[in-house]
C-alpha positions in Angstrom: 34.8 2.0 -6.3 32.5 2.5 -9.3 28.8 2.8 -8.8 26.2 1.8 -11.3 22.9 3.5 -11.7 19.7 2.2 -13.2 16.0 3.0 -13.2 13.0 0.9 -12.2 9.4 1.5 -12.9 6.4 -0.5 -11.8 2.7 0.0 -11.1 0.6 -1.5 -8.3 -3.1 -1.9 -8.0 -4.0 -0.6 -4.5 -7.2 -1.7 -2.7 -9.9 0.9 -2.1 -9.4 0.9 1.7 -5.8 2.2 1.6 -5.2 5.7 2.9 -3.8 7.4 -0.2 -2.9 10.6 1.6 -0.7 8.7 4.1 1.4 6.7 1.7 5.1 7.2 2.4 8.3 6.2 0.5 11.8 6.2 2.0 15.1 5.4 0.3 17.7 4.4 2.9 21.0 2.7 2.2 19.9 1.8 -1.3 16.6 0.2 -0.2 13.3 1.7 -1.1 10.6 1.2 1.6 7.0 2.0 0.7 4.4 2.1 3.5 0.7 2.0 2.5 -1.6 2.2 5.5 -4.9 0.4 5.3 -8.0 2.2 6.4 -10.8 0.8 8.5 -13.0 -1.7 6.7 -16.6 -1.5 7.6 -18.1 -4.9 8.0 -21.5 -5.4 6.6 -23.8 -7.2 9.0 -27.0 -8.7 7.7 -29.8 -10.2 9.7 -31.3 -13.3 8.2 -34.7 -14.6 9.5 -34.9 -18.3 10.0 -38.3 -19.8 9.5 
């Protein structure tokens, strides 16, 4: 059987809290899986005085 080949190119905007050094890509059975782990998000707590 004949196989066809093509190329694909795209760009994604990633959030600041993703762990860039832990991004993984795996090509298996013709399927590309990309894993982008999210880092911890620090919640900002603010005290508000009620008068």
